[in-house]
C-alpha positions as CSV (number, residue, x, y, z in Angstrom):
1,M,103.7,88.8,49.1
2,P,103.6,87.0,52.4
3,C,100.2,86.4,53.9
4,T,99.8,87.1,57.6
5,A,97.7,84.9,59.8
6,K,95.1,87.7,60.3
7,K,94.8,88.1,56.5
8,L,94.5,84.3,56.1
9,F,91.6,84.3,58.6
10,E,89.9,87.2,56.8
11,V,90.2,85.4,53.4
12,A,88.8,82.2,54.9
13,A,85.9,84.0,56.6
14,A,85.0,85.8,53.3
15,A,85.0,82.5,51.5
16,D,83.0,80.7,54.2
17,I,85.9,78.3,54.8
18,T,86.4,76.5,58.1
19,L,89.9,76.6,59.7
20,I,91.4,74.5,62.5
21,V,93.9,76.5,64.5
22,Q,96.3,75.0,67.1
23,V,97.4,77.5,69.8
24,K,100.8,76.8,71.2
25,D,102.8,78.1,74.2
26,N,105.0,80.3,72.0
27,Q,101.9,82.4,71.2
28,P,101.3,83.8,74.7
29,T,98.8,86.6,73.7
30,V,96.6,84.3,71.7
31,R,96.9,81.5,74.3
32,Q,95.9,83.9,77.1
33,K,92.8,85.1,75.2
34,V,91.8,81.6,74.4
35,Q,92.2,80.6,78.0
36,Q,89.9,83.4,79.0
37,I,87.2,82.6,76.4
38,C,87.0,78.8,76.7
39,P,85.7,78.5,80.3
40,T,82.8,80.8,79.6
41,T,81.9,79.5,76.1
42,A,80.3,76.1,75.3
43,P,82.2,74.2,72.6
44,L,80.5,73.3,69.4
45,G,82.0,69.8,69.7
46,L,84.5,67.6,71.6
47,D,86.6,64.7,70.7
48,G,89.4,62.8,72.4
49,S,91.9,60.0,72.2
50,R,93.9,57.9,74.5
51,N,97.1,56.0,73.7
52,K,98.9,53.6,76.0
53,G,102.3,52.3,75.3
54,R,106.0,52.5,76.2
55,N,105.1,53.3,79.8
56,R,103.0,56.3,78.7
57,D,99.4,57.1,79.0
58,E,98.6,60.0,76.6
59,R,95.2,61.7,76.6
60,R,94.3,64.4,74.1
61,I,91.1,66.4,74.0
62,L,90.0,68.5,71.1
63,A,87.4,71.2,71.7
64,I,85.9,73.1,68.8
65,F,84.8,76.7,69.4
66,E,83.1,79.3,67.3
67,P,85.6,82.2,66.5
68,V,84.9,85.2,68.6
69,S,85.6,88.9,68.1
70,A,88.1,88.9,71.0
71,L,90.7,87.3,68.7
72,L,90.3,89.6,65.8
73,D,93.1,91.9,66.7
74,T,95.6,89.1,67.5
75,D,98.2,88.1,64.9
């Protein structure tokens, strides 16, 4: 039986397991909700990296947030 993302999160929460979730552009509903939540919520932690090479300057920032109820009904 396939496990939906929502079910996976419920199982992880019940087992007190931490999940890292990457939100991409092809998930517009989740992405929109996250974009509304993040500016008004303080992250639990921040980390970043910077790579230079091949005429590129890549900067990546990782922000860690506590899950919120606004995402519960989102697949």
